[in-house]
N, C-alpha and C positions, 0 to 999 in steps of 0.2 A: 504493500499498500505505499503512495508515494502523497504528502501532502503539500503544498507551495505555501507558502508563508511569505505574506507581501511586505516589505518594508518601508518606510520613508525616508526620502530622500534629504528631508531638511534636516539643517543642524538644531540643537536643543532649546534654544533660545531667538530662531529665527520666528518672530510673530508676524510674518508678511504670508509665511505659508500656511496653507490648512489641508490636512490630511484629504485624499478624498475618501468620499462614503465606501466605495466599493473594495479598497485597500484596507481599511477599518475592520468591515464586515467580512472580508475573506480570513484575517486575523483571529478574528473572535470564531469563526467555524472552524478552523484548526488549533484553538486553545480548548474549546467545547469536546471536539475530538478526541483532543488526548483526557480529559479530565474526566467523560463519561467512561473511556476504555481503558482507564489506566489499569487497571488487575488484568485484563484482556491482554493488555502490550506487554506487560511485564513478563507475563508466565505464557506469552504465544512460540513458539517455534516460528511462524510466520514474520520476518521482518517489518518495520514499518521504518519509512524514510522521510525526512523533512528536509524540503530544500528552500534557503532564506539566503541575505547577506549577512555580513556580519554586523549589519544593524539591529540586528534582531536581537545580540547581547544586550544590546545598550537597555539602561532600566524604564521601560516606557507602558510598565501595563501594572495593573491593580496587583495584588498578591493572590494565589490562586483562591486560598480561604475566602477572599471578599467577592472573586469571580464566580465561586461556583455556586452562591445561592442566587443570583441572577440567571443561569441555564435552565432551560425546563426541557425534560423528555417528556414523550408522549409514545405509548406504542400500544399499539390495536389490541384491544380487549383489554384496555385498565380500566378501573371503576375508579371514578373523583366527580365529586361534585363538577359540573361542568360552570356553574356561572361564576368557580372562584376562577377559570381559565381567563374571565374578562381583567381581572384584576388581576393577574400574573401579567398578562402582555401588555396592560398599561403601565405596571412598574417596571417592564422593562424598556418602554420606549416607542412602542408601537402605537399607532394610529389609528384610531377608529373611524371607518370610511364607509357608506354606501356600496360601494365595490372596490374589489380590491384591485388595482391593477400596476402595482410598483411594492420593491422592497421596502418593509418595513409597516406595512398595514393588514389592519384584520377586519374583518366583519361579521356581525351575526345574524341568522335568520333561524330563527326558531332554534331547533337543537344542530344547525349546520352552523361551523364557526369556517369562514375563510382564512387564510394567514398568510401571506409572502414573506418565509425567514431570507433574512439576510444573507445574501451569499449562497443563494441558489437562485438555479434556473426558471425554477417555476415557483407558482403558487401551489400550498396544499388544499385540501377541504376535508374538515374533521366532520364527520357523520355520525352523532350522538343520541344513543335511546336512552334517555332518564340519563342514570350516570355512568351510562357505558360507553368508552369510545367503540365503535362498532366499526368504522372503517377509516382509513387514511389515504386520499386518493390525491396523488397530482391533478392539477386541471391549467386548461388555455387561459388565462386573462382576457384575451380578445373576445372568445368566443363564450366562456365560461362553461366549457363542457368538460366534465372528468374524463380521464387519462386511466396511466396506470396506479395501481393501487402498491402500498408501501405499508414495510411493518412498524418502522419509526420514524420519528422526527426528533429532530433537539436541535431547540431556536434558543437563540442566542439575545442579548440585549443589543439595540440599536447603536449605541454608542456606550461612553463609560463613562459619564456624566452624570447620571444617579448613582452609580456606585461612588466614584469620585466625592458627590455633593453628601451621600451619605455618611461617607466615613469622615468629612471636614463636617458635619451637624455634630460626630460624636467626640471629634477631638476639640474643636473650639469653643469659645464661647456665642450665645447668641449675639449679643452687640459685635464681635467679630463677622459672625456670618451673615450680620446686616449690611457690614462694609464690604465684606466680599462680593455680597451678590449686587452691593450699588455698582461696584466696579467691574461686575461682569456686565452690569445692565449698559453702562456706559460705555465700555467697548464694546460690545453687540452693537449699539448704534453705528457706529463708526462700521460697521460690515465683519467683523470676526462673528459675532452670535455668541449670546451664554455659555451653550453648551463647549464651543470648543474653548474658550476662557477656562471654564471649570475644569477641564481636561488638564489645562497647566499646570494646576495645583495640585498634582501628583503627589510630587514631595511631600507638598504640605499635608495632606491625608493620608496617609500611610509612614509608619518609621520608615520603612523598608521597602520600596518601589519594585517591581519585579522584571525580571525579563526572560524573554523564551525557556532558559535555561529550569526555571523555576516550575514548570509545567510540564518535564519531561521525566519519564521512569529512571531511578537510579542507574538505571545500567546501559543508559544512551551513550554510543559511542559518537563523539563530534569530532569530523571532518574537517577541517580548515582546509582552501584551495587560495590560492594567491596569497600567502598572508601579507605579502611587502606593501600589495592595495588595501588589504586592511589593516593592517597600521596605519597607513598613510592618511585615510578616513575616518580613522578613530582618534590620531593626533590631532587633526584638525575640528573633532567634535570636543576634546580639552580646549584646546586653544580657546574655540570660541565660550566655552563655559568660564573657563579662566577672564577672560574678557570680559563676560555680563557680572559675572561675581564682584570684579574692580569697580564697574563703574556702582554696582548697587551699595557696594562698600562707604565709597566714595560719596553716593548722593546722602546715605545714611548719618555719615560725620558732619556733611555740612549742615543736614536738620538738625542733628543735635548740639552741633555749636550756634 
């Protein structure tokens, strides 16, 4: 099994750059697959490969323990109050619409729930009978016709802003939260978007942000190709972070004086 983990070309404090949704959705799908099948992968004789760049080693993710509660696995035949799914989808950032047409949307018509998972080629139709999930089918968003049946579906959050925001609420005081939300809103009015600004507070929300390594099984073999190129790019990351730290440190000193 080969999974492709897309990574950003941006430097860590490059505010003018915003990750594309398709890229971050692809990341979350790989992470969800790893977490959902961690035990199977660790004990399986069939290997799994993840292809990524050295940028995946940077700390750009919430810790696995914070990410896992926001992932949802739905399997044909499972029993669950179907109304709970509505709240779960909302907490994961999915938008409720009348007709599902693109990634990150969901709709409900009685006991039928349509959802378009991020990083998926097709949306899926969940057919409930009371609290029993009887069928999961892919469907064509243009014609709304049902297609192939599938046994299991893994849903991931549409972005990390909800995870980071929840962690910030636990770590910061109410007053600090309000200041942070105000600052995010002001930057959002300039075109950045509140969700993207909150994502940049990853290092404040968690004592130790994670990289792709934190999501891999302990027996994983890591192979690095073209190490000189990897080192050159990593040096650029370090230099940029050092420069930004010096700017912030100088501004803090001037403010204190």
